[in-house]
KOLZAKE-502258 format. One record per atom (N, C-alpha, C): atom name; residue in three letters; x, y, z. Coordinates in nm, 2 decimals. Layout:
! residues N
<'CA','Ala',<X,Y,Z>>
...
This chain:
! residues 175
<'N','Met',<-3.73,1.21,-0.71>>
<'CA','Met',<-3.62,1.17,-0.58>>
<'C','Met',<-3.54,1.13,-0.65>>
<'N','Asn',<-3.45,1.20,-0.58>>
<'CA','Asn',<-3.28,1.19,-0.65>>
<'C','Asn',<-3.25,1.07,-0.57>>
<'N','Ile',<-3.16,0.95,-0.61>>
<'CA','Ile',<-3.09,0.78,-0.56>>
<'C','Ile',<-2.94,0.83,-0.62>>
<'N','Tyr',<-2.91,0.77,-0.52>>
<'CA','Tyr',<-2.75,0.78,-0.55>>
<'C','Tyr',<-2.70,0.64,-0.53>>
<'N','Asp',<-2.74,0.57,-0.64>>
<'CA','Asp',<-2.73,0.43,-0.66>>
<'C','Asp',<-2.58,0.38,-0.67>>
<'N','Leu',<-2.54,0.28,-0.53>>
<'CA','Leu',<-2.43,0.24,-0.54>>
<'C','Leu',<-2.37,0.14,-0.61>>
<'N','Asn',<-2.49,0.08,-0.68>>
<'CA','Asn',<-2.45,-0.05,-0.84>>
<'C','Asn',<-2.36,0.06,-0.91>>
<'N','Gln',<-2.46,0.20,-0.92>>
<'CA','Gln',<-2.31,0.19,-1.10>>
<'C','Gln',<-2.29,0.31,-1.07>>
<'N','Pro',<-2.14,0.24,-1.10>>
<'CA','Pro',<-1.95,0.35,-1.13>>
<'C','Pro',<-2.01,0.49,-1.12>>
<'N','Tyr',<-2.12,0.54,-1.19>>
<'CA','Tyr',<-2.08,0.65,-1.25>>
<'C','Tyr',<-2.08,0.72,-1.11>>
<'N','Tyr',<-2.20,0.68,-1.04>>
<'CA','Tyr',<-2.20,0.77,-0.92>>
<'C','Tyr',<-2.06,0.80,-0.81>>
<'N','Leu',<-1.93,0.71,-0.86>>
<'CA','Leu',<-1.79,0.73,-0.80>>
<'C','Leu',<-1.77,0.89,-0.84>>
<'N','Thr',<-1.82,0.88,-0.94>>
<'CA','Thr',<-1.72,1.08,-0.95>>
<'C','Thr',<-1.77,1.14,-0.87>>
<'N','His',<-1.86,1.13,-0.82>>
<'CA','His',<-1.90,1.25,-0.66>>
<'C','His',<-1.82,1.15,-0.59>>
<'N','Asp',<-1.75,1.07,-0.55>>
<'CA','Asp',<-1.65,1.00,-0.44>>
<'C','Asp',<-1.54,1.09,-0.54>>
<'N','Ile',<-1.49,1.08,-0.59>>
<'CA','Ile',<-1.34,1.10,-0.67>>
<'C','Ile',<-1.33,1.24,-0.65>>
<'N','Glu',<-1.42,1.35,-0.66>>
<'CA','Glu',<-1.43,1.45,-0.63>>
<'C','Glu',<-1.41,1.45,-0.51>>
<'N','Asp',<-1.46,1.48,-0.45>>
<'CA','Asp',<-1.45,1.47,-0.24>>
<'C','Asp',<-1.31,1.46,-0.28>>
<'N','Val',<-1.27,1.36,-0.26>>
<'CA','Val',<-1.12,1.29,-0.24>>
<'C','Val',<-1.02,1.41,-0.27>>
<'N','Leu',<-1.02,1.40,-0.40>>
<'CA','Leu',<-0.97,1.55,-0.51>>
<'C','Leu',<-0.92,1.68,-0.44>>
<'N','Asn',<-1.08,1.66,-0.40>>
<'CA','Asn',<-1.10,1.81,-0.31>>
<'C','Asn',<-0.98,1.77,-0.18>>
<'N','Lys',<-1.02,1.66,-0.09>>
<'CA','Lys',<-0.93,1.68,0.02>>
<'C','Lys',<-0.79,1.63,0.01>>
<'N','Ile',<-0.77,1.63,-0.09>>
<'CA','Ile',<-0.62,1.60,-0.13>>
<'C','Ile',<-0.55,1.74,-0.16>>
<'N','Asn',<-0.62,1.87,-0.27>>
<'CA','Asn',<-0.58,1.95,-0.24>>
<'C','Asn',<-0.59,2.03,-0.12>>
<'N','Leu',<-0.66,1.97,0.02>>
<'CA','Leu',<-0.65,2.04,0.08>>
<'C','Leu',<-0.53,2.06,0.18>>
<'N','Leu',<-0.48,1.89,0.16>>
<'CA','Leu',<-0.36,1.86,0.23>>
<'C','Leu',<-0.21,1.97,0.15>>
<'N','Tyr',<-0.25,1.90,0.00>>
<'CA','Tyr',<-0.08,1.93,-0.08>>
<'C','Tyr',<-0.10,2.06,-0.18>>
<'N','Asn',<-0.05,2.10,-0.24>>
<'CA','Asn',<-0.06,2.17,-0.34>>
<'C','Asn',<0.04,2.09,-0.46>>
<'N','Val',<-0.02,2.06,-0.57>>
<'CA','Val',<0.03,1.95,-0.65>>
<'C','Val',<0.08,1.98,-0.77>>
<'N','Gln',<0.20,2.00,-0.79>>
<'CA','Gln',<0.24,2.03,-0.90>>
<'C','Gln',<0.31,1.93,-1.01>>
<'N','Ile',<0.27,1.89,-1.11>>
<'CA','Ile',<0.28,1.78,-1.18>>
<'C','Ile',<0.31,1.81,-1.26>>
<'N','Gly',<0.44,1.74,-1.31>>
<'CA','Gly',<0.62,1.70,-1.40>>
<'C','Gly',<0.54,1.61,-1.50>>
<'N','Asp',<0.64,1.59,-1.56>>
<'CA','Asp',<0.67,1.50,-1.63>>
<'C','Asp',<0.64,1.36,-1.62>>
<'N','Ser',<0.73,1.33,-1.55>>
<'CA','Ser',<0.75,1.18,-1.45>>
<'C','Ser',<0.69,1.13,-1.33>>
<'N','Asp',<0.63,1.25,-1.29>>
<'CA','Asp',<0.62,1.29,-1.17>>
<'C','Asp',<0.56,1.40,-1.13>>
<'N','Asn',<0.53,1.34,-1.02>>
<'CA','Asn',<0.46,1.48,-0.94>>
<'C','Asn',<0.50,1.55,-0.75>>
<'N','Glu',<0.53,1.63,-0.78>>
<'CA','Glu',<0.59,1.71,-0.67>>
<'C','Glu',<0.49,1.76,-0.53>>
<'N','Phe',<0.47,1.71,-0.45>>
<'CA','Phe',<0.36,1.70,-0.34>>
<'C','Phe',<0.42,1.83,-0.22>>
<'N','Val',<0.31,1.95,-0.23>>
<'CA','Val',<0.42,2.05,-0.16>>
<'C','Val',<0.31,2.09,0.00>>
<'N','Pro',<0.32,2.04,0.08>>
<'CA','Pro',<0.22,2.05,0.21>>
<'C','Pro',<0.20,2.22,0.21>>
<'N','Lys',<0.02,2.25,0.27>>
<'CA','Lys',<-0.02,2.36,0.23>>
<'C','Lys',<-0.04,2.39,0.44>>
<'N','Thr',<0.00,2.30,0.51>>
<'CA','Thr',<-0.02,2.31,0.64>>
<'C','Thr',<0.09,2.39,0.67>>
<'N','Val',<0.15,2.53,0.64>>
<'CA','Val',<0.23,2.55,0.68>>
<'C','Val',<0.21,2.69,0.85>>
<'N','Val',<0.35,2.63,0.96>>
<'CA','Val',<0.36,2.70,1.10>>
<'C','Val',<0.52,2.81,1.11>>
<'N','Asp',<0.44,2.91,1.09>>
<'CA','Asp',<0.50,3.02,1.11>>
<'C','Asp',<0.70,3.00,1.15>>
<'N','Lys',<0.81,3.07,1.02>>
<'CA','Lys',<0.89,3.04,1.05>>
<'C','Lys',<0.98,3.06,1.17>>
<'N','Lys',<0.91,3.15,1.27>>
<'CA','Lys',<1.00,3.26,1.41>>
<'C','Lys',<0.93,3.12,1.49>>
<'N','Leu',<0.83,3.02,1.51>>
<'CA','Leu',<0.81,2.94,1.60>>
<'C','Leu',<0.91,2.79,1.59>>
<'N','Ser',<0.95,2.73,1.70>>
<'CA','Ser',<1.04,2.60,1.65>>
<'C','Ser',<1.00,2.52,1.60>>
<'N','Trp',<1.05,2.40,1.51>>
<'CA','Trp',<1.03,2.32,1.47>>
<'C','Trp',<0.92,2.20,1.53>>
<'N','Ile',<0.98,2.21,1.66>>
<'CA','Ile',<0.87,2.14,1.76>>
<'C','Ile',<0.83,2.18,1.84>>
<'N','Ser',<0.77,2.27,1.82>>
<'CA','Ser',<0.71,2.39,1.92>>
<'C','Ser',<0.56,2.28,1.88>>
<'N','Pro',<0.49,2.33,1.99>>
<'CA','Pro',<0.36,2.32,2.02>>
<'C','Pro',<0.24,2.33,1.94>>
<'N','Glu',<0.27,2.49,1.86>>
<'CA','Glu',<0.20,2.50,1.72>>
<'C','Glu',<0.28,2.44,1.62>>
<'N','Cys',<0.33,2.34,1.58>>
<'CA','Cys',<0.39,2.30,1.50>>
<'C','Cys',<0.34,2.11,1.56>>
<'N','Glu',<0.31,2.06,1.63>>
<'CA','Glu',<0.24,1.97,1.68>>
<'C','Glu',<0.09,1.98,1.63>>
<'N','Thr',<0.01,2.07,1.69>>
<'CA','Thr',<-0.12,2.16,1.73>>
<'C','Thr',<-0.13,2.16,1.50>>
<'N','Ala',<-0.09,2.18,1.45>>
<'CA','Ala',<-0.15,2.21,1.33>>
<'C','Ala',<-0.09,1.99,1.22>>
<'N','Phe',<-0.01,1.95,1.29>>
<'CA','Phe',<0.00,1.84,1.29>>
<'C','Phe',<-0.19,1.77,1.32>>
<'N','Asn',<-0.18,1.77,1.45>>
<'CA','Asn',<-0.24,1.66,1.50>>
<'C','Asn',<-0.40,1.72,1.40>>
<'N','Lys',<-0.41,1.85,1.35>>
<'CA','Lys',<-0.52,1.92,1.28>>
<'C','Lys',<-0.52,1.83,1.13>>
<'N','Ile',<-0.44,1.76,1.07>>
<'CA','Ile',<-0.47,1.73,0.96>>
<'C','Ile',<-0.44,1.55,0.92>>
<'N','Val',<-0.46,1.50,1.09>>
<'CA','Val',<-0.46,1.36,1.08>>
<'C','Val',<-0.60,1.28,1.05>>
<'N','Pro',<-0.71,1.34,1.09>>
<'CA','Pro',<-0.85,1.34,1.05>>
<'C','Pro',<-0.87,1.34,0.91>>
<'N','Thr',<-0.80,1.45,0.86>>
<'CA','Thr',<-0.80,1.47,0.70>>
<'C','Thr',<-0.69,1.31,0.63>>
<'N','Ile',<-0.65,1.31,0.64>>
<'CA','Ile',<-0.53,1.16,0.65>>
<'C','Ile',<-0.60,1.08,0.67>>
<'N','Lys',<-0.70,0.98,0.78>>
<'CA','Lys',<-0.78,0.89,0.81>>
<'C','Lys',<-0.89,0.92,0.70>>
<'N','Thr',<-0.94,1.00,0.70>>
<'CA','Thr',<-1.04,0.96,0.59>>
<'C','Thr',<-1.03,0.98,0.47>>
<'N','Leu',<-0.92,1.04,0.40>>
<'CA','Leu',<-0.87,1.02,0.26>>
<'C','Leu',<-0.80,0.89,0.24>>
<'N','Thr',<-0.73,0.82,0.34>>
<'CA','Thr',<-0.67,0.67,0.30>>
<'C','Thr',<-0.78,0.58,0.28>>
<'N','Lys',<-0.94,0.61,0.41>>
<'CA','Lys',<-1.00,0.47,0.36>>
<'C','Lys',<-1.08,0.51,0.23>>
<'N','Asp',<-1.15,0.68,0.21>>
<'CA','Asp',<-1.16,0.69,0.10>>
<'C','Asp',<-1.12,0.61,-0.07>>
<'N','Met',<-0.96,0.67,-0.09>>
<'CA','Met',<-0.92,0.64,-0.18>>
<'C','Met',<-0.90,0.46,-0.21>>
<'N','Tyr',<-0.85,0.37,-0.08>>
<'CA','Tyr',<-0.86,0.23,-0.09>>
<'C','Tyr',<-1.01,0.20,-0.08>>
<'N','Ser',<-1.14,0.25,-0.02>>
<'CA','Ser',<-1.29,0.20,-0.08>>
<'C','Ser',<-1.29,0.21,-0.25>>
<'N','Ile',<-1.23,0.36,-0.29>>
<'CA','Ile',<-1.26,0.38,-0.43>>
<'C','Ile',<-1.20,0.28,-0.54>>
<'N','Leu',<-1.00,0.27,-0.49>>
<'CA','Leu',<-0.95,0.18,-0.58>>
<'C','Leu',<-1.03,0.04,-0.58>>
<'N','Glu',<-1.06,0.04,-0.47>>
<'CA','Glu',<-1.14,-0.15,-0.51>>
<'C','Glu',<-1.28,-0.16,-0.53>>
<'N','Ser',<-1.33,-0.01,-0.53>>
<'CA','Ser',<-1.48,-0.03,-0.62>>
<'C','Ser',<-1.44,-0.06,-0.80>>
<'N','Ile',<-1.32,0.03,-0.82>>
<'CA','Ile',<-1.33,0.07,-0.93>>
<'C','Ile',<-1.29,-0.10,-1.01>>
<'N','Tyr',<-1.22,-0.13,-0.96>>
<'CA','Tyr',<-1.15,-0.30,-0.98>>
<'C','Tyr',<-1.25,-0.35,-0.99>>
<'N','Lys',<-1.33,-0.42,-0.93>>
<'CA','Lys',<-1.47,-0.45,-0.86>>
<'C','Lys',<-1.56,-0.46,-1.00>>
<'N','Ser',<-1.58,-0.31,-1.03>>
<'CA','Ser',<-1.69,-0.28,-1.12>>
<'C','Ser',<-1.64,-0.32,-1.21>>
<'N','Arg',<-1.50,-0.31,-1.29>>
<'CA','Arg',<-1.44,-0.36,-1.39>>
<'C','Arg',<-1.38,-0.49,-1.42>>
<'N','Lys',<-1.36,-0.50,-1.36>>
<'CA','Lys',<-1.28,-0.64,-1.37>>
<'C','Lys',<-1.36,-0.77,-1.28>>
<'N','Gly',<-1.47,-0.77,-1.21>>
<'CA','Gly',<-1.51,-0.83,-1.10>>
<'C','Gly',<-1.50,-0.90,-0.99>>
<'N','Thr',<-1.40,-0.83,-0.95>>
<'CA','Thr',<-1.32,-0.86,-0.88>>
<'C','Thr',<-1.17,-0.82,-0.85>>
<'N','Phe',<-1.10,-0.80,-0.70>>
<'CA','Phe',<-1.03,-0.70,-0.65>>
<'C','Phe',<-0.87,-0.80,-0.62>>
<'N','Asp',<-0.83,-0.83,-0.69>>
<'CA','Asp',<-0.68,-0.95,-0.66>>
<'C','Asp',<-0.57,-0.83,-0.59>>
<'N','Lys',<-0.56,-0.79,-0.52>>
<'CA','Lys',<-0.48,-0.71,-0.42>>
<'C','Lys',<-0.33,-0.73,-0.37>>
<'N','Leu',<-0.33,-0.84,-0.38>>
<'CA','Leu',<-0.18,-0.93,-0.40>>
<'C','Leu',<-0.14,-0.93,-0.57>>
<'N','Lys',<-0.18,-0.92,-0.67>>
<'CA','Lys',<-0.16,-0.88,-0.83>>
<'C','Lys',<-0.15,-0.70,-0.81>>
<'N','Leu',<-0.20,-0.72,-0.79>>
<'CA','Leu',<-0.23,-0.50,-0.78>>
<'C','Leu',<-0.12,-0.40,-0.66>>
<'N','Glu',<-0.09,-0.51,-0.58>>
<'CA','Glu',<0.04,-0.47,-0.54>>
<'C','Glu',<0.16,-0.51,-0.58>>
<'N','Glu',<0.17,-0.59,-0.66>>
<'CA','Glu',<0.30,-0.60,-0.70>>
<'C','Glu',<0.35,-0.54,-0.83>>
<'N','Lys',<0.25,-0.48,-0.90>>
<'CA','Lys',<0.18,-0.36,-1.00>>
<'C','Lys',<0.28,-0.25,-0.98>>
<'N','Tyr',<0.17,-0.19,-0.86>>
<'CA','Tyr',<0.17,-0.01,-0.76>>
<'C','Tyr',<0.20,-0.04,-0.66>>
<'N','Ser',<0.35,0.04,-0.67>>
<'CA','Ser',<0.39,0.04,-0.55>>
<'C','Ser',<0.32,0.18,-0.48>>
<'N','Ser',<0.37,0.13,-0.35>>
<'CA','Ser',<0.31,0.20,-0.27>>
<'C','Ser',<0.11,0.11,-0.17>>
<'N','Leu',<0.10,0.07,-0.30>>
<'CA','Leu',<-0.05,0.03,-0.32>>
<'C','Leu',<-0.03,-0.08,-0.15>>
<'N','Lys',<0.08,-0.19,-0.19>>
<'CA','Lys',<0.03,-0.21,-0.04>>
<'C','Lys',<0.03,-0.18,0.10>>
<'N','Glu',<0.07,-0.02,0.11>>
<'CA','Glu',<0.13,0.05,0.24>>
<'C','Glu',<0.01,0.13,0.26>>
<'N','Leu',<-0.04,0.16,0.13>>
<'CA','Leu',<-0.24,0.20,0.12>>
<'C','Leu',<-0.34,0.11,0.16>>
<'N','Arg',<-0.30,-0.02,0.16>>
<'CA','Arg',<-0.48,-0.09,0.19>>
<'C','Arg',<-0.39,-0.15,0.39>>
<'N','Leu',<-0.25,-0.11,0.42>>
<'CA','Leu',<-0.18,-0.19,0.54>>
<'C','Leu',<-0.26,-0.02,0.68>>
<'N','Leu',<-0.27,0.08,0.56>>
<'CA','Leu',<-0.29,0.19,0.61>>
<'C','Leu',<-0.46,0.19,0.68>>
<'N','Asn',<-0.51,0.17,0.59>>
<'CA','Asn',<-0.64,0.17,0.55>>
<'C','Asn',<-0.72,0.09,0.71>>
<'N','Asn',<-0.62,-0.06,0.66>>
<'CA','Asn',<-0.66,-0.16,0.77>>
<'C','Asn',<-0.64,-0.12,0.91>>
<'N','Lys',<-0.57,-0.06,0.95>>
<'CA','Lys',<-0.51,0.02,1.05>>
<'C','Lys',<-0.61,0.10,1.19>>
<'N','Phe',<-0.70,0.17,1.02>>
<'CA','Phe',<-0.74,0.29,1.03>>
<'C','Phe',<-0.90,0.15,1.06>>
<'N','Lys',<-0.93,0.13,1.01>>
<'CA','Lys',<-1.07,0.03,1.09>>
<'C','Lys',<-1.07,-0.07,1.18>>
<'N','His',<-0.92,-0.12,1.11>>
<'CA','His',<-0.92,-0.21,1.29>>
<'C','His',<-0.82,-0.17,1.37>>
<'N','Tyr',<-0.77,-0.05,1.41>>
<'CA','Tyr',<-0.71,-0.04,1.54>>
<'C','Tyr',<-0.64,-0.11,1.62>>
<'N','Phe',<-0.69,-0.23,1.66>>
<'CA','Phe',<-0.57,-0.35,1.74>>
<'C','Phe',<-0.50,-0.42,1.69>>
<'N','Asp',<-0.52,-0.46,1.55>>
<'CA','Asp',<-0.47,-0.52,1.44>>
<'C','Asp',<-0.32,-0.48,1.51>>
<'N','Thr',<-0.24,-0.62,1.46>>
<'CA','Thr',<-0.07,-0.61,1.58>>
<'C','Thr',<0.01,-0.61,1.45>>
<'N','Glu',<0.01,-0.61,1.33>>
<'CA','Glu',<0.08,-0.66,1.19>>
<'C','Glu',<0.04,-0.56,1.10>>
<'N','Pro',<0.11,-0.44,1.07>>
<'CA','Pro',<0.22,-0.43,1.12>>
<'C','Pro',<0.21,-0.38,1.24>>
<'N','Lys',<0.27,-0.27,1.34>>
<'CA','Lys',<0.26,-0.12,1.38>>
<'C','Lys',<0.28,-0.04,1.29>>
<'N','Ile',<0.19,0.06,1.29>>
<'CA','Ile',<0.19,0.16,1.22>>
<'C','Ile',<0.18,0.32,1.29>>
<'N','Ser',<0.24,0.37,1.26>>
<'CA','Ser',<0.23,0.53,1.37>>
<'C','Ser',<0.26,0.60,1.25>>
<'N','Leu',<0.20,0.72,1.25>>
<'CA','Leu',<0.20,0.87,1.22>>
<'C','Leu',<0.32,0.98,1.23>>
<'N','Ile',<0.38,1.03,1.20>>
<'CA','Ile',<0.45,1.08,1.25>>
<'C','Ile',<0.47,1.23,1.21>>
<'N','Ala',<0.46,1.37,1.25>>
<'CA','Ala',<0.54,1.48,1.18>>
<'C','Ala',<0.63,1.47,1.14>>
<'N','Leu',<0.63,1.47,1.02>>
<'CA','Leu',<0.72,1.56,0.96>>
<'C','Leu',<0.73,1.75,0.91>>
<'N','Thr',<0.81,1.78,0.97>>
<'CA','Thr',<0.83,1.94,0.95>>
<'C','Thr',<0.94,1.95,0.88>>
<'N','Leu',<0.89,2.02,0.77>>
<'CA','Leu',<0.98,2.06,0.66>>
<'C','Leu',<1.04,2.21,0.67>>
<'N','Leu',<1.10,2.24,0.67>>
<'CA','Leu',<1.18,2.39,0.71>>
<'C','Leu',<1.23,2.49,0.62>>
<'N','Glu',<1.13,2.59,0.58>>
<'CA','Glu',<1.15,2.65,0.47>>
<'C','Glu',<1.13,2.73,0.45>>
<'N','Pro',<1.16,2.89,0.41>>
<'CA','Pro',<1.18,2.99,0.39>>
<'C','Pro',<1.04,3.05,0.43>>
<'N','Val',<0.90,3.00,0.39>>
<'CA','Val',<0.82,3.05,0.38>>
<'C','Val',<0.73,3.00,0.55>>
<'N','Gly',<0.81,2.91,0.63>>
<'CA','Gly',<0.78,2.88,0.69>>
<'C','Gly',<0.79,2.72,0.73>>
<'N','His',<0.73,2.68,0.83>>
<'CA','His',<0.77,2.49,0.86>>
<'C','His',<0.64,2.44,0.79>>
<'N','Arg',<0.61,2.38,0.73>>
<'CA','Arg',<0.56,2.29,0.59>>
<'C','Arg',<0.57,2.17,0.72>>
<'N','Val',<0.45,2.15,0.76>>
<'CA','Val',<0.39,1.97,0.85>>
<'C','Val',<0.30,1.91,0.72>>
<'N','Asp',<0.39,1.75,0.76>>
<'CA','Asp',<0.32,1.68,0.68>>
<'C','Asp',<0.33,1.57,0.72>>
<'N','Val',<0.28,1.44,0.71>>
<'CA','Val',<0.29,1.33,0.76>>
<'C','Val',<0.37,1.21,0.68>>
<'N','Met',<0.44,1.14,0.83>>
<'CA','Met',<0.54,1.06,0.76>>
<'C','Met',<0.46,0.91,0.79>>
<'N','Ile',<0.42,0.79,0.77>>
<'CA','Ile',<0.39,0.70,0.84>>
<'C','Ile',<0.51,0.57,0.82>>
<'N','Gln',<0.55,0.53,0.93>>
<'CA','Gln',<0.63,0.45,0.96>>
<'C','Gln',<0.57,0.30,1.05>>
<'N','Tyr',<0.58,0.22,0.95>>
<'CA','Tyr',<0.54,0.06,0.95>>
<'C','Tyr',<0.65,-0.01,1.01>>
<'N','Gln',<0.62,-0.09,1.08>>
<'CA','Gln',<0.75,-0.19,1.20>>
<'C','Gln',<0.67,-0.34,1.17>>
<'N','Tyr',<0.73,-0.41,1.10>>
<'CA','Tyr',<0.69,-0.53,1.13>>
<'C','Tyr',<0.72,-0.64,1.25>>
<'N','Lys',<0.69,-0.75,1.24>>
<'CA','Lys',<0.72,-0.85,1.35>>
<'C','Lys',<0.86,-0.89,1.34>>
<'N','Asn',<0.85,-0.96,1.11>>
<'CA','Asn',<1.02,-0.98,1.14>>
<'C','Asn',<1.12,-0.88,1.09>>
<'N','Gly',<1.13,-0.74,1.22>>
<'CA','Gly',<1.22,-0.61,1.19>>
<'C','Gly',<1.24,-0.55,1.11>>
<'N','Lys',<1.16,-0.61,0.99>>
<'CA','Lys',<1.18,-0.49,0.86>>
<'C','Lys',<1.12,-0.36,0.96>>
<'N','Asn',<1.16,-0.25,0.86>>
<'CA','Asn',<1.05,-0.11,0.92>>
<'C','Asn',<1.08,-0.08,0.79>>
<'N','Asp',<0.94,0.00,0.74>>
<'CA','Asp',<0.93,0.13,0.64>>
<'C','Asp',<0.90,0.24,0.67>>
<'N','Ser',<0.91,0.36,0.63>>
<'CA','Ser',<0.85,0.45,0.61>>
<'C','Ser',<0.85,0.54,0.45>>
<'N','Leu',<0.78,0.61,0.51>>
<'CA','Leu',<0.70,0.71,0.36>>
<'C','Leu',<0.61,0.80,0.36>>
<'N','Arg',<0.61,0.93,0.31>>
<'CA','Arg',<0.53,0.99,0.31>>
<'C','Arg',<0.44,0.98,0.28>>
<'N','Phe',<0.27,1.01,0.29>>
<'CA','Phe',<0.21,1.01,0.33>>
<'C','Phe',<0.22,1.00,0.14>>
<'N','Cys',<0.24,1.16,0.08>>
<'CA','Cys',<0.16,1.22,-0.05>>
<'C','Cys',<0.28,1.07,-0.12>>
<'N','Glu',<0.33,0.97,-0.13>>
<'CA','Glu',<0.38,0.90,-0.22>>
<'C','Glu',<0.21,0.69,-0.22>>
<'N','Leu',<0.09,0.76,-0.08>>
<'CA','Leu',<0.00,0.70,-0.10>>
<'C','Leu',<-0.13,0.76,-0.26>>
<'N','Val',<-0.13,0.90,-0.16>>
<'CA','Val',<-0.16,0.98,-0.31>>
<'C','Val',<-0.15,0.93,-0.43>>
<'N','Lys',<-0.01,0.94,-0.47>>
<'CA','Lys',<0.05,0.98,-0.58>>
<'C','Lys',<0.00,0.84,-0.65>>
<'N','Cys',<0.05,0.70,-0.53>>
<'CA','Cys',<-0.02,0.58,-0.57>>
<'C','Cys',<-0.15,0.58,-0.65>>
<'N','Phe',<-0.20,0.60,-0.56>>
<'CA','Phe',<-0.40,0.65,-0.62>>
<'C','Phe',<-0.38,0.76,-0.73>>
<'N','Leu',<-0.37,0.81,-0.77>>
<'CA','Leu',<-0.37,0.88,-0.87>>
<'C','Leu',<-0.31,0.85,-0.98>>
<'N','Leu',<-0.19,0.75,-0.96>>
<'CA','Leu',<-0.16,0.67,-1.09>>
<'C','Leu',<-0.27,0.56,-1.14>>
<'N','Ile',<-0.30,0.53,-1.05>>
<'CA','Ile',<-0.44,0.42,-1.07>>
<'C','Ile',<-0.55,0.45,-1.16>>
<'N','Leu',<-0.60,0.57,-1.09>>
<'CA','Leu',<-0.67,0.70,-1.14>>
<'C','Leu',<-0.66,0.70,-1.29>>
<'N','Glu',<-0.51,0.73,-1.33>>
<'CA','Glu',<-0.51,0.76,-1.47>>
<'C','Glu',<-0.48,0.67,-1.58>>
<'N','Glu',<-0.39,0.54,-1.52>>
<'CA','Glu',<-0.41,0.42,-1.58>>
<'C','Glu',<-0.54,0.41,-1.60>>
<'N','Phe',<-0.68,0.38,-1.53>>
<'CA','Phe',<-0.78,0.33,-1.55>>
<'C','Phe',<-0.86,0.46,-1.64>>
<'N','Lys',<-0.80,0.56,-1.67>>
<'CA','Lys',<-0.91,0.73,-1.75>>
<'C','Lys',<-0.93,0.76,-1.67>>
<'N','Ile',<-0.99,0.70,-1.52>>
<'CA','Ile',<-1.05,0.79,-1.46>>
<'C','Ile',<-1.01,0.93,-1.43>>
<'N','Val',<-0.93,0.98,-1.45>>
<'CA','Val',<-0.89,1.14,-1.43>>
<'C','Val',<-0.77,1.16,-1.57>>
<'N','Asn',<-0.76,1.26,-1.64>>
<'CA','Asn',<-0.69,1.29,-1.71>>
<'C','Asn',<-0.56,1.43,-1.63>>
<'N','Ile',<-0.49,1.34,-1.60>>
<'CA','Ile',<-0.33,1.48,-1.54>>
<'C','Ile',<-0.29,1.50,-1.69>>
<'N','Glu',<-0.27,1.65,-1.68>>
<'CA','Glu',<-0.21,1.68,-1.82>>
<'C','Glu',<-0.07,1.71,-1.80>>
<'N','Arg',<0.02,1.66,-1.86>>
<'CA','Arg',<0.21,1.67,-1.77>>
<'C','Arg',<0.26,1.81,-1.84>>
<'N','Lys',<0.26,1.83,-1.74>>
<'CA','Lys',<0.41,1.99,-1.85>>
<'C','Lys',<0.51,1.95,-1.94>>
């Protein structure tokens, strides 16, 4: 009988592979020496307006992937830290890793829609390029104190990959 043992970190490899495949659905990741570039794979014909219904439809189609990817990435990070360190000190980790707090906040928003702090919106980001309009996701955080932050979803993915690399879960070959 096959058993997927939730108490064995080994089985996280299946989850990590699934997350990497979802990232690959959204982005062409170009690995560099010091940074990675994320090129959105969702492309709408350049003959259409960047505010066309087709661009809106393309954006709406990638949102469910963004939602599951966010939850899966955060869950994996939490599991890895708990298995290796015995605890998940999120505040300490958020000091070390840029964008980890935003990943946590977005994850919490998807899990608890009616939380009010901060207000989070997903906004279509359309990059006008010769191949067509590349559609990506911008996340806007509006805090009660009046502070606003925005970042592309790929920044959360970069953070996730960096942590996996530092924990030697994945090996990223740099050019």
